[in-house]
TORPAVO-179088 format. One record per residue: residue in one letter; z, x, y of N, C-alpha, C in turn. Coordinates in steps of 0.05 Angstrom, whole numbers, padded with zeros to 5 digits, always signed. Each point is the difference from the previous one (the first is absolute). Layout:
AZXYZXYZXY...
# end
This chain:
X+00481+00241-00269-00005+00008+00027+00026+00001+00016X+00009+00023+00009+00025+00003+00013-00001-00005+00030X-00023+00008+00012-00001+00001+00029-00021-00019+00012X-00022-00005-00014-00021-00016+00010+00007-00030-00003X+00002-00014+00022+00009-00028+00000-00018-00017-00018X+00012-00013-00019-00015-00016-00020-00021+00016-00015X+00001+00026+00002-00018+00017-00016-00027+00002+00012X-00006-00012+00023-00027+00001+00011+00001-00008+00030X-00019+00010+00015+00001-00004+00030-00014-00025+00009X-00018-00010-00016-00014-00025+00007+00002-00019-00023X+00011-00024+00005+00006-00019-00022-00025-00008-00015X-00023+00001+00013-00025-00008-00013-00009+00017-00023X+00012+00024-00002-00008+00019-00021+00015-00005-00027X+00019-00017+00000+00016-00004-00024-00016-00011-00022X+00001+00012-00024-00012-00011-00024+00020+00001-00022X-00002-00018-00020+00020-00001-00021-00004+00022-00021X+00021+00005-00015-00003+00018-00023-00017-00015-00021X-00016+00014-00015-00015-00011-00022+00007+00014-00026X+00008-00016-00019+00009+00011-00026+00022+00021+00004X+00017-00006+00019+00023+00018+00005-00006+00025+00016X-00025+00002+00010-00008+00023+00015-00005-00006+00029X+00013+00015+00019-00006-00004+00028-00027+00012+00006X-00011-00006+00024-00026+00012+00008+00004+00017+00025X-00005+00025-00003+00000+00019+00023-00027+00014+00001X-00013+00000+00023-00026+00013+00002+00003+00031+00000X-00014+00013-00018+00000+00029-00001-00023+00011+00016X-00023-00014-00001-00024+00009+00014-00019-00023+00005X-00015+00001+00021-00021-00020+00006-00026+00014+00007X-00021-00007-00013-00026+00014+00005-00022-00020-00005X-00018-00003+00019-00023-00018-00003+00010-00028-00005X-00010-00013-00021+00008-00028-00007+00024-00001-00018X+00014+00022-00005+00021+00001-00020+00027+00008+00012X+00021-00008-00014+00027+00010+00004+00011+00009-00027X+00017+00020+00000+00013+00009-00024+00030-00004+00002X+00013-00009-00021+00029-00003+00001+00014+00026-00007X+00027-00001+00000+00016+00024-00005-00003+00012-00028X-00012-00016-00018-00004+00010-00027-00029+00009-00004X-00016-00001+00021-00027+00010-00001-00020-00021-00008X+00008-00026-00003-00020-00020-00008-00016-00008+00024X-00026-00003-00004-00019-00006+00022-00006-00030+00001X+00000-00012+00024-00005-00028+00004-00023-00003+00020X-00018-00018-00005-00019-00009+00020+00016-00016+00020X-00003+00006+00026+00018-00011+00020-00014-00022+00016X+00012-00024+00001-00010-00021+00016+00018-00006+00024X+00021+00016+00004+00016-00003+00024-00011+00018+00022X-00008+00024-00007-00014+00018+00019+00014+00002+00027X+00026+00007-00002+00015+00003+00025+00002-00026+00015X+00001-00024-00014-00001-00026+00012-00024-00003+00019X-00022+00012-00008-00024-00002+00016-00005+00024+00017X+00019+00019+00002-00003+00022+00019-00020+00021-00010X-00002+00004-00026-00018+00021-00010-00026-00013-00009X-00014-00011+00020-00025-00014-00005-00021+00019-00013X+00001+00025+00006-00019+00019-00011+00010+00013-00026X+00023-00010-00010+00012+00012-00023+00021+00020+00008X+00019+00006-00017+00021+00019+00006-00011+00028+00004X+00011+00014+00020-00006+00028+00005-00030+00005+00002X-00013-00017+00016-00029+00004+00003-00006+00028+00009X-00019+00014-00013-00005+00028+00006-00008+00006+00029X-00016-00018+00012-00009+00005+00027+00024-00003+00020X+00016-00021-00004+00023-00004+00017+00020+00021-00004X+00005+00008-00024+00020+00020-00006-00007+00027+00012X-00026+00007-00001-00008+00026+00012+00003-00001+00030X-00007-00022+00013+00003-00002+00029+00029+00002+00008X+00017-00012-00015+00029+00001+00005+00010+00028-00004X-00009+00014-00020+00008+00027-00006-00006+00018+00024X-00024-00002+00011-00008+00016+00023+00018-00006+00024X+00006-00026+00004+00017-00008+00023+00028+00011-00004X+00010-00001-00024+00027+00011-00005+00002+00029+00006X-00021+00015-00007+00001+00029+00005+00000+00006+00030X-00011-00018+00016-00001+00005+00029+00025-00010+00014X+00017-00015-00015+00024-00010+00012+00001-00030-00001X+00020-00010-00015+00001-00029-00004+00012-00016+00023X+00015+00013+00017+00014-00015+00021+00003+00017+00026X-00023+00004+00014+00002+00017+00024+00013-00014+00024X+00002-00026+00000+00012-00016+00022-00020-00004+00023X-00017+00019+00005-00019-00002+00022-00026-00013-00008X-00017-00005+00020-00027-00011-00005-00016+00019-00018X-00016-00011-00017-00017+00016-00017-00027-00014-00004X-00021+00015-00005-00027-00011-00001-00004-00020-00022X+00015+00003-00022-00004-00018-00023+00006-00029+00008X+00018-00004+00019+00008-00027+00006-00023-00016+00012X-00014+00012+00019-00024-00014+00011-00022-00002-00020X-00003+00021-00017-00021-00002-00021+00006-00023-00019X+00025-00003-00007+00007-00022-00018-00004-00027+00013X+00008-00002+00026-00004-00025+00014-00029-00007+00003X-00017+00020+00004-00028-00004+00002-00012-00010-00026X+00008+00013-00022-00010-00007-00026+00008-00028-00008X+00025-00008+00007+00009-00027-00006-00014-00020+00017X-00002+00005+00026-00012-00019+00018-00030-00004-00006X-00013+00019-00012-00028-00003-00008-00003-00022-00021X+00022-00008-00013-00001-00021-00020+00012-00026+00009X+00010-00002+00024+00014-00025+00009-00014-00013+00024X-00025+00005+00004-00018-00013+00019+00013+00000+00028X+00004-00024+00012+00009-00001+00028+00030+00006+00003X+00014+00002-00022+00028+00009+00002+00000+00031+00000X-00007+00011+00023-00007+00028+00001+00022+00018+00010X+00023-00011+00007+00023+00016+00008+00020+00001-00022X+00012+00023-00004+00017+00005-00024+00027+00012+00008X+00021-00010-00013+00026+00013+00002+00010+00004-00029X+00007+00024-00007+00009+00005-00027+00030-00004-00002X+00009-00011-00023+00028-00003-00006+00005+00009-00028X+00023-00006-00011+00008+00011-00026+00001-00021-00022X+00000-00026+00007+00002-00021-00020-00013-00025+00011X-00008-00018-00019-00011-00025+00008+00020-00017+00016X+00026+00002-00007+00020-00015+00014+00001+00008+00029X-00001+00026+00005-00001+00009+00028-00024-00010+00015X-00023+00000-00014-00025-00008+00013+00001-00030+00008X+00010-00017-00017+00003-00028+00006+00020-00004+00023X+00022+00014-00001+00020-00002+00021-00012+00008+00027X-00016+00021+00001-00012+00009+00025-00022-00020+00009X-00014-00012-00019-00020-00020+00007+00013-00024+00014X+00022-00009-00011+00014-00023+00012+00011+00008+00028X+00011+00023+00002+00010+00009+00026-00023+00001+00021X-00023+00009-00009-00023+00001+00018-00009-00027+00009X-00001-00019-00019-00008-00027+00006+00018-00013+00021X+00026+00005-00003+00019-00012+00018-00003+00012+00028X-00005+00026+00002-00004+00013+00026-00025-00010+00013X-00022-00003-00015-00025-00007+00012-00001-00029+00008X+00012-00018-00016-00001-00029+00006+00022-00009+00017X+00023+00014+00001+00023-00009+00014+00015-00022-00015X-00007-00004-00025+00013-00021-00016+00017+00013-00021X+00016-00017-00014+00020+00011-00019-00005-00006-00029X-00012-00023-00006-00001-00010-00028-00022+00015-00016X+00008+00007-00025-00018+00011-00019-00002-00019-00024X-00024-00007-00008-00004-00017-00023-00009+00016-00024X+00012-00004-00023-00008+00013-00024-00003-00020-00023X-00015+00007-00020-00004-00018-00023+00025-00002-00017X+00008-00024-00006+00022-00004-00019-00007+00012-00027X+00017+00017-00010-00004+00015-00025-00017+00024+00003X-00009+00006+00025-00016+00024+00005+00019+00024+00002X-00010+00023-00006+00016+00024+00003-00013+00018+00022X+00015+00004+00021-00009+00016+00023+00019+00022+00007X+00014+00010-00020+00019+00021+00004+00029-00010-00004X+00019+00019+00000+00027-00007-00006+00018+00000+00025X-00011+00003+00024+00017-00003+00024+00009-00029+00003X+00023-00004+00011+00013-00026+00000-00017-00023+00010X-00014+00004+00022-00014-00023+00012-00022-00010-00019X-00017+00018-00012-00021-00010-00016+00007-00002-00030X+00023+00011-00008+00009-00003-00028+00009-00028-00005X+00004-00016+00021+00008-00028-00003-00023-00015-00013X+00008-00017-00020-00020-00017-00013-00017+00013-00020X+00009+00023-00011-00015+00013-00021-00001-00016-00026X-00018+00005-00017-00002-00013-00026+00027+00002-00015X+00009-00022-00011+00025-00001-00014+00023-00011+00017X-00005-00002+00026+00021-00011+00018-00002-00030+00001X+00021-00013+00006+00000-00029+00003-00017-00009+00023X+00000+00016+00022-00015-00007+00024-00030-00001-00006X-00009+00017-00018-00029+00002-00005-00011-00026-00011X+00017-00016-00013-00010-00026-00012-00006-00020+00022X+00013+00003+00023-00004-00019+00023+00002-00029-00010X+00022-00006-00013+00003-00026-00012+00009-00022+00019X+00010+00007+00024+00010-00021+00018-00021-00004+00022X+00006-00019+00017-00018-00006+00023+00005+00018+00024X+00021+00016-00002+00007+00019+00021-00013+00027-00006X-00016+00011+00018-00013+00025-00005+00021+00023-00001X+00000+00015-00022+00019+00023-00002-00005+00020+00022X+00022+00010+00011-00002+00021+00021+00024+00018-00002X-00004+00024+00009+00021+00021+00001-00003+00015+00026X+00016-00008+00020-00004+00012+00026-00027-00008+00011X-00017+00020+00005-00026-00006+00011-00022+00000-00021X+00007-00002-00025-00020+00000-00022-00002-00028-00012X-00024-00011-00001-00006-00026-00011-00017+00003-00025X+00003-00019-00019-00016+00001-00025-00022-00021+00001X-00022+00007-00013-00024-00018-00002-00008-00001-00030X-00007-00024-00009-00010-00002-00028-00028+00012-00002X-00003+00018-00019-00026+00012-00005-00019-00021-00012X-00025+00001+00009-00021-00018-00010+00005-00030+00008X+00016-00005+00020+00006-00027+00009-00010-00002+00029X-00024-00011+00004-00012-00002+00026+00017-00019+00018X+00009-00022-00012+00015-00020+00016+00026+00013+00011X+00013+00017-00016+00024+00012+00009-00005+00020+00023X-00022+00013-00001-00008+00018+00021-00004-00015+00026X-00014-00022-00002-00005-00017+00024+00026-00011+00011X+00018-00008-00018+00026-00010+00009+00016+00021+00014X+00000+00024-00011+00016+00022+00012-00009+00006+00028X-00026+00003+00004-00010+00007+00027+00003-00024+00020X+00001-00024-00011+00005-00022+00018+00030-00002+00008X+00017+00010-00017+00029-00001+00005+00010+00023+00017X-00013+00023-00002+00010+00025+00012-00021+00012+00018X+00007+00004+00026-00018+00013+00019+00009+00028+00007X+00018+00011-00016+00011+00027+00006-00006+00020-00022X-00023-00005-00014-00007+00018-00022-00015+00025+00011X+00012+00023-00004-00012+00025+00008-00022+00008-00019X+00005-00003-00026-00019+00008-00020+00005-00014-00027X-00021-00002-00015+00003-00009-00028-00008+00023-00018X+00016+00005-00020-00005+00021-00019-00012-00012-00025X-00025+00007-00006-00014-00011-00023-00006+00022-00020X-00002-00008-00025-00009+00018-00021-00026-00010-00012X-00019+00018-00007-00024-00010-00012+00005-00014-00027X+00022+00007-00013+00008-00012-00025+00030+00002-00002X+00013-00021-00010+00030+00000-00003+00007+00016-00025X+00000+00027+00003+00003+00018-00023+00027-00003-00014X+00021+00000+00016+00027+00000-00011+00009-00027-00011X-00017-00020+00004+00005-00026-00011-00018-00005-00025X-00012+00021-00009-00017-00002-00024-00029+00000+00005X-00009+00015+00020-00029+00002+00007-00013-00028+00004X+00013-00015+00017-00011-00027+00007-00022+00004+00022X-00024-00007-00007-00023+00005+00018-00003-00022+00020X-00008+00007+00024-00004-00020+00021-00023-00019-00007X+00004-00025+00006-00021-00020-00004-00024+00006+00019X-00024-00007-00008-00022+00004+00019+00005-00014+00026X-00004+00015+00022+00004-00011+00027+00028+00000+00011X+00020+00005-00018+00028-00002+00010+00006+00021+00021X-00005+00025-00006+00007+00022+00018-00015-00004+00027X-00026-00007-00002-00016-00004+00024+00013-00022+00018X+00009-00022-00013+00011-00022+00015+00026+00008+00014X+00017+00014-00014+00025+00009+00012-00005+00019+00023X-00019+00018-00003-00007+00019+00021-00009-00015+00024X-00017-00020-00004-00010-00016+00022+00022-00014+00015X+00019-00012-00015+00023-00013+00012+00016+00019+00017X+00005+00024-00011+00016+00020+00014-00013+00007+00027X-00026+00005-00002-00015+00009+00024+00001-00022+00022X-00004-00025-00008+00001-00022+00019+00027-00002+00014X+00021+00007-00015+00027-00002+00011+00010+00026+00013X-00017+00020+00002+00008+00025+00013+00016+00019-00016X+00001-00004-00027+00015+00018-00017-00018+00021-00012X+00011+00024-00004-00015+00021-00013-00001-00003-00030X-00020+00011-00012-00002-00001-00030+00004+00028-00011X+00021+00003-00016+00006+00025-00014-00006-00003-00029X-00018+00016-00011-00006+00000-00028+00016+00022-00013X+00017-00008-00019+00016+00020-00015-00017+00008-00024X-00012+00024+00003-00018+00011-00021+00012+00024-00013X+00026+00003+00001+00013+00023-00013-00008+00001-00030X-00002-00023-00012-00007+00000-00029-00030-00003-00004X-00013-00018+00015-00028-00007-00006-00021+00017+00015X+00008+00015+00020-00019+00017+00014-00013+00020-00018X-00027+00002+00002-00016+00019-00016-00002-00007-00030X+00009-00024-00007+00000-00007-00028-00025-00017-00007X-00012-00014+00019-00023-00016-00005-00026+00014+00009X+00003+00017+00020-00023+00016+00010+00012+00022+00017X-00016+00019+00009+00011+00023+00015+00009-00007+00028X+00020-00017+00002+00010-00009+00026+00020-00022-00004X+00003-00016+00021+00020-00022-00001-00011-00023-00016X+00017-00011-00017-00008-00024-00016-00006-00023+00018X+00013-00002+00023-00005-00022+00019-00028+00001+00010X-00010+00023+00007-00028+00002+00009-00019-00007-00023X+00006+00008-00024-00016-00007-00023-00001-00030-00005X+00022-00014+00007+00002-00029-00003-00008-00015+00024X-00010+00014+00021-00010-00014+00024+00021-00005+00021X+00023+00013-00001+00021-00004+00019+00002+00024+00019X+00003-00006+00026+00003+00021+00020+00027-00001+00013X+00019+00015-00010+00027+00000+00012+00002+00016+00026X+00022-00004+00014+00005+00016+00024+00014+00026-00006X+00017-00001-00021+00014+00023-00009+00000-00001-00031X+00002+00023-00013+00002+00001-00029+00019+00023-00008X+00014-00004-00021+00017+00021-00011-00012+00009-00026X-00001+00026-00004-00011+00011-00025+00019+00021-00010X-00002+00006-00026+00017+00020-00013-00011+00005-00028X+00017+00007-00018-00007+00003-00029-00026+00015-00003X-00023-00014-00002-00025+00013-00007-00009+00021+00020X+00009-00002+00026-00010+00019+00019+00010+00028-00004X+00022+00003-00016+00011+00026-00005+00002+00007-00030X-00007-00019-00017+00000+00003-00029+00025+00013-00011X+00023-00012+00008+00025+00008-00012+00017+00017+00018X-00011+00009+00023+00017+00014+00019+00011-00020+00020X+00023+00006+00011+00014-00019+00018-00013-00002+00027X-00018-00020+00003-00013-00003+00025-00009-00030+00003X+00001-00010+00024-00010-00026+00006-00010+00002+00029X-00013-00022+00009-00011+00001+00027-00002-00028+00011X+00002-00002+00027-00006-00024+00015-00027+00006+00013X-00020-00018-00005-00025+00003+00014-00005-00025+00016X-00013+00003+00024-00003-00023+00017-00022+00004+00021X-00006-00022+00014-00020+00001+00021+00010+00018+00023X-00017+00015+00013+00009+00017+00022+00015-00014+00022X-00008-00025+00007+00014-00014+00022+00028-00007-00008X+00005-00006-00026+00027-00006-00008+00016+00026-00003X-00012+00020-00012+00015+00025-00004+00005+00015+00026X-00012-00009+00022+00006+00013+00026+00028-00005+00008X+00014-00020-00013+00028-00005+00006+00017+00024-00006X-00009+00018-00018+00015+00024-00005-00004+00020+00022X-00024+00001+00012-00006+00019+00021+00014-00006+00026X+00003-00026+00006+00015-00007+00024+00029-00005-00004X+00010+00007-00024+00029+00000-00006+00012-00028-00004X-00017-00020-00004+00011-00026-00005+00013-00001-00028X-00010+00017-00018+00010+00001-00027+00011+00028-00006X+00024+00001-00011+00012+00026-00008-00006+00006-00029X-00004+00025-00007-00003+00008-00028+00009+00029-00003X+00009+00007-00024+00009+00027-00005-00001+00004-00030X+00007+00024-00009+00000+00005-00029-00004+00030-00005X+00020+00013-00009-00002+00029-00005-00023+00007-00019X-00003-00016-00021-00020+00007-00020-00027-00014+00004X-00002-00017+00020-00024-00015+00004-00023+00019+00008X-00022-00003-00015-00024+00017+00005+00004+00029-00007X+00017+00006-00019+00004+00028-00008-00024+00011-00014X-00004+00026-00001-00025+00012-00011-00005-00008-00029X+00021-00002-00017-00004-00007-00028-00012-00028-00002X+00012-00019+00015-00010-00028-00001-00029-00001+00010X-00005+00014+00022-00027-00001+00012-00021+00013-00018X+00008+00021-00013-00019+00012-00019-00007-00019-00023X+00021-00015-00009-00005-00019-00021-00018-00023+00009X+00003-00009+00025-00017-00021+00011-00029+00010+00002X-00003+00024+00011-00027+00011+00003-00015+00001-00027X+00014+00011-00020-00012+00004-00026-00006-00027-00013X+00019-00019+00002-00003-00026-00012-00024-00015+00012X-00003+00002+00026-00022-00014+00013-00027+00011-00010X-00002+00026-00004-00024+00011-00011-00006-00009-00028X+00021-00003-00016-00005-00009-00028-00008-00029-00001X+00013-00017+00016-00006-00029-00002-00030-00005+00007X-00011+00017+00017-00028-00003+00007-00019+00005-00023X+00010+00012-00021-00017+00006-00024+00003-00021-00022X+00019-00019+00004+00006-00019-00022-00021-00022-00001X-00008-00007-00024-00018-00023-00005+00018-00024-00003X+00006-00014+00022+00020-00022+00000-00010-00023-00017X-00026-00005+00001-00010-00023-00016+00004+00005-00029X-00005+00024-00009+00004+00006-00029+00030+00000-00007X+00016+00009+00019+00029-00001-00005+00011-00028-00003X-00008-00018+00018+00008-00028-00002-00010-00013-00026X-00025+00007-00007-00012-00011-00024+00016+00009-00025X+00007+00026+00000+00016+00010-00023+00027-00014-00002X+00013-00004+00023+00026-00014+00000-00003-00029-00008X-00021-00013+00009-00004-00028-00008-00006-00003-00030X-00015+00020-00010-00006+00000-00029+00026+00003-00016X+00018+00017+00010+00026+00004-00014+00016-00026+00001X-00001-00014+00023+00015-00026+00002-00010-00020-00020X-00027-00001-00004-00011-00018-00019+00007+00008-00029X+00000+00026-00005+00008+00010-00026+00028-00008-00007X+00018+00002+00020+00028-00007-00004+00002-00030-00008X-00015-00017+00016+00001-00029-00006-00009-00006-00028X-00022+00013-00008-00011-00005-00027+00019+00010-00022X+00013+00023+00005+00019+00011-00020+00023-00019-00005X+00010-00013+00021+00022-00019-00004-00010-00026-00012X-00024-00008+00008-00012-00024-00012-00003+00003-00030X-00009+00023-00009-00004+00006-00028+00027+00000-00015X+00022+00003+00015+00026-00001-00013+00015-00026+00006X-00016-00020+00008+00012-00027+00004+00016-00004+00025X-00005+00016+00021+00015-00003+00025-00018-00003+00024X+00008-00016+00019-00015-00002+00025+00011+00018+00021X-00016+00018+00010+00008+00016+00023-00023+00000+00020X+00007+00006+00025-00020+00001+00022+00010+00022+00019X-00019+00012+00014+00007+00020+00020-00007-00010+00027X+00014+00010+00020-00005-00007+00028-00003+00026+00015X-00016+00001+00021-00004+00024+00016-00028+00009+00000X-00004+00026+00001-00026+00012+00000-00003+00020-00022X-00023+00011-00004-00004+00019-00022+00017+00025+00001X+00008+00008+00024+00016+00025+00003+00030-00005+00000X+00008-00026+00002+00029-00006+00000+00002-00030-00008X+00016-00005-00021+00003-00027-00009+00027-00005-00014X+00007-00025-00002+00025-00009-00014-00008-00017-00024X+00015+00002-00021-00005-00015-00024+00020-00023-00002X-00011-00024-00006+00016-00024-00002-00002-00013-00027X+00022-00010-00010+00000-00015-00025-00007-00029+00006X-00025-00005+00006-00009-00026+00010-00030-00002-00004X-00010-00024+00003-00029-00005-00001-00014+00004+00027X+00016-00001+00021-00011+00002+00027+00019+00017+00017X-00012+00014+00019+00015+00017+00018+00012-00017+00023X+00023+00008+00010+00012-00015+00023-00016+00003+00025X+00000-00021+00016-00015+00001+00025+00019+00003+00024X+00026-00002-00004+00020+00005+00021+00026+00008-00013X+00020+00005+00017+00025+00011-00011+00015-00021-00016X-00002-00025+00007+00014-00021-00015-00010-00001-00029X-00027+00002-00002-00011+00000-00027+00007+00026-00015X+00002+00022+00015+00007+00026-00012+00028-00002-00013X+00018-00013+00015+00028-00003-00011-00001-00018-00025X-00016-00021+00001-00001-00018-00023-00012+00014-00025X-00020+00016+00005-00014+00013-00022+00013+00026-00010X+00018+00011+00017+00013+00025-00007+00016-00002-00026X-00002+00020-00017+00014+00000-00025+00013+00028-00003X+00024+00003+00010+00013+00027-00001+00001+00011-00028X+00005-00016-00020+00001+00010-00028-00027+00011-00009X-00022-00015+00006-00027+00010-00006-00005+00026+00014X+00006+00002+00025-00005+00024+00015+00015+00024-00011X+00026-00004-00007+00016+00021-00011-00010+00009-00027X-00007-00019-00017-00010+00006-00026-00027+00014+00001X-00016-00008+00020-00026+00013+00003+00003+00029+00007X+00019+00006+00019+00005+00028+00008+00008+00016-00025X+00018-00010-00016+00010+00014-00023-00022+00004-00021X-00016-00021-00004-00022+00002-00020-00021+00021+00009X-00006+00001+00026-00018+00019+00010+00011+00028-00002X+00025+00004+00005+00012+00027-00003-00003+00009-00029X+00005-00017-00019-00002+00007-00028-00029+00007-00007X-00019-00012+00015-00028+00005-00005-00011+00023+00017X+00017+00014+00014-00009+00023+00016-00011-00006+00027X+00008-00023+00012-00008-00008+00027+00025-00004+00016X+00002+00013+00023+00023-00004+00018-00008-00020+00022X+00019-00018+00007-00005-00020+00019+00024-00005+00018X-00005-00014+00022+00022-00009+00017+00017-00020-00016X+00026+00000+00006+00018-00019-00014+00009-00021+00020X-00005-00025-00007+00009-00022+00018-00018-00024-00003X+00010-00023+00007-00014-00025-00004-00026+00000+00015X-00001+00011+00024-00024+00000+00016-00013+00028+00000X+00003+00015-00021-00010+00027-00002-00031+00000+00001X-00010+00023+00009-00029+00003+00003-00011+00023-00017X-00025-00003-00008-00014+00022-00014-00021+00011+00018X+00001+00026+00004-00020+00014+00017-00020+00016-00016X-00024+00001+00010-00021+00016-00013-00007+00023+00019X+00000+00024-00010-00007+00023+00017-00029+00002+00005X-00007+00010+00023-00029+00003+00008-00014+00020-00018X+00015+00017-00014-00012+00020-00017+00006-00005-00030X+00007-00024-00007+00004-00007-00028-00027+00003-00015X+00000+00016-00021-00024+00003-00015-00003-00022-00021X-00023-00001-00013-00004-00021-00021+00020+00003-00022X+00007+00025-00010+00020+00002-00021+00028-00011+00009X+00007+00004+00026+00026-00010+00009-00001-00031+00000X-00022-00011+00010-00002-00029+00000+00001-00011-00029X-00012+00014-00019+00001-00008-00027+00029+00001-00011X+00015+00021+00008+00027+00002-00009+00017-00023+00012X-00005-00007+00025+00014-00023+00011-00006-00026-00015X-00026-00004-00006-00008-00024-00015+00014-00001-00027X+00001+00023-00013+00013+00001-00027+00030-00005+00003X+00012+00011+00022+00029-00004+00004+00007-00029+00004X-00017-00014+00016+00005-00028+00005-00005-00017-00026X-00020+00009-00015-00005-00014-00026+00024+00003-00019X+00011+00024+00000+00024+00004-00017+00023-00016+00010X+00003-00002+00027+00022-00016+00011-00004-00030-00008X-00025-00009+00001-00005-00028-00007+00008-00005-00029X-00005+00019-00018+00008-00003-00028+00030+00000-00003X+00013+00019+00014+00029+00002-00002+00014-00026+00010X-00010-00011+00022+00012-00024+00011-00006-00025-00016X-00021+00001-00017-00007-00023-00016+00018-00002-00025X+00014+00022-00007+00016+00000-00024+00024-00018+00003
# end
């Protein structure tokens, strides 16, 4: 690579060579990707969760084609933007006001700006080891950083950003007793980038209650989890009612689009100019066409059957390794999960660090590639299941993991 810095534009896409061969995607279609030599792989990365309906979904692709023919970037208002906002808001309950953006990072940034303008406060709280985008303020304390471990008695902070231990009720109570300048707390339904660490029963509800009592807004970062558990926000499915939520990935099925959704009274801050926003590509016709089409498709999905199929695969994986003399466990949900070389899944980031096995994760990725399954590469990598995965695809995944279990047992 002569001109592309490090050979790739996003560091998260880096995968190792296998048997001396690099991996370059030639084509992606449905649940599969093909490499430069034409070999087909069942894909569990699925655009890092973006292509929830599978690559190049026919309904989304056709809607985008029509939008492209009419003009991809007219700059002016167009009917598709309100149509897309309406179709998205129909799935987000009382968060009925929508602003489209181009990435999840932008959406979280705008959510934090909104909270500060509405509350008149400065501090933003995020989960230690949580991923809420790569902008400087919320990139602080990401998984892998020293700050995320929160090993000292001093709460890590970076400017106006504070960290909170996920699944630690006592730490949440301590934080709100210490700080009365919290504009908002950014929560995730699941700590995906720390290895799909699921919230303990009652934890999210307790933190939301604390925030409300202290006058802080609740922002649910659903860029990854939105529309993955049911046709709407995961927080609503889990019984949480946020003030603002950020969505992306699944709402456009692979096209560059994200959104901030919120209560009308909070989003009125944009109408009276308390909050500034801009973006040349925000709400462009291609993105809006993708949202419209994606929302129609998610309404046809049998989510219960999808989660059941994913959970069945997780159990098959566990049994395959057990039969080869190894203990593994998965964490997460049927549509997205992480594999651990352990008898039990981590309940917080500290346990995730202790249970993490970079060698196991790397060898698993390589073994799956050899078995015709493509996966995310990394210690806290995730496996995604497409909403349109057929029984033969699920069988291929099961066989791929069984092969990997045999390879790693040698």
